[in-house]
NUZATOR-305564 format. One record per residue (C-alpha): residue number from 0; x, y, z. Coordinates in Angstrom, 2 decimals. Each point is the difference from the previous one (the first is absolute). Example, Ala and Ser with C-alpha at 12.3 -4.5 7.8 and 13.67 -1.06 7.14 Angstrom:
n;xx;yy;zz
0;12.30;-4.50;7.80
1;1.37;3.44;-0.66
***
This chain:
n;xx;yy;zz
0;-27.49;141.20;57.69
1;2.59;1.32;2.60
2;3.51;-0.44;-0.73
3;0.60;-1.49;3.80
4;-2.60;-2.84;-0.85
5;1.69;-0.59;-3.30
6;3.47;-0.32;1.51
7;-1.64;-2.30;2.62
8;-1.39;-2.26;-2.60
9;3.01;-0.07;-2.19
10;2.27;-0.69;3.47
11;-2.51;-3.04;1.03
12;0.12;-1.31;-3.57
13;3.83;0.16;0.24
14;-0.12;-1.78;3.41
15;-2.19;-2.71;-1.34
16;2.23;-0.58;-2.99
17;2.92;-0.37;2.43
18;-2.05;-3.00;1.94
19;-0.21;-1.53;-3.16
20;3.82;0.66;-0.97
21;0.87;-1.60;3.69
22;-0.98;-3.59;-1.30
23;2.00;0.46;-3.25
24;3.87;0.37;-0.49
25;-0.13;3.67;-0.14
26;-1.18;0.37;3.71
27;-2.37;2.69;1.69
28;2.25;3.01;-0.03
29;1.35;-0.31;-3.55
30;-3.45;-0.25;-1.25
31;-1.36;2.81;1.95
32;2.97;1.92;-0.62
33;-0.35;-0.41;-3.91
34;-3.90;0.05;0.38
35;0.55;3.47;1.39
36;2.42;1.06;-2.87
37;-2.01;-1.31;-2.82
38;-3.49;-0.83;0.75
39;-1.52;-3.10;1.79
40;-1.53;-1.37;-3.35
41;3.23;-0.56;-1.68
42;1.59;-1.40;3.21
43;-2.75;-2.60;0.30
44;0.59;-0.94;-3.95
45;3.64;-0.19;0.93
46;-0.66;-2.00;3.10
47;-2.04;-2.39;-2.25
48;3.13;-0.98;-2.01
49;1.98;-0.53;2.97
50;0.73;-3.14;2.02
51;-1.35;-0.84;3.53
52;2.49;0.20;2.90
53;2.13;-3.28;0.24
54;-1.30;0.16;3.68
55;-3.56;-0.32;-1.29
56;1.19;-2.55;-2.26
57;1.22;-2.13;2.64
58;-3.09;0.49;2.41
59;-1.98;-1.40;-2.80
60;1.88;-2.90;-0.67
61;0.39;-0.99;3.36
62;-2.36;-2.62;1.31
63;-2.20;1.25;2.59
64;0.12;-1.83;3.34
65;-2.64;-2.11;1.19
66;-2.41;1.14;2.59
67;0.67;-1.70;3.52
***
């Protein structure tokens, strides 16, 4: 397989890990950077151990306003 295609797949996987990390306490950029540094698989496992971001927890706990 072409090295350019493999690099594109790897960067896409790192980006997707970053998106998952944006919902966690780690954040997008940290998850993306660590997935570049290590591997996306390792960072996904680490993200499973971290807590969700406090903002997302507040959004979940806030009762939704009734539709008018």
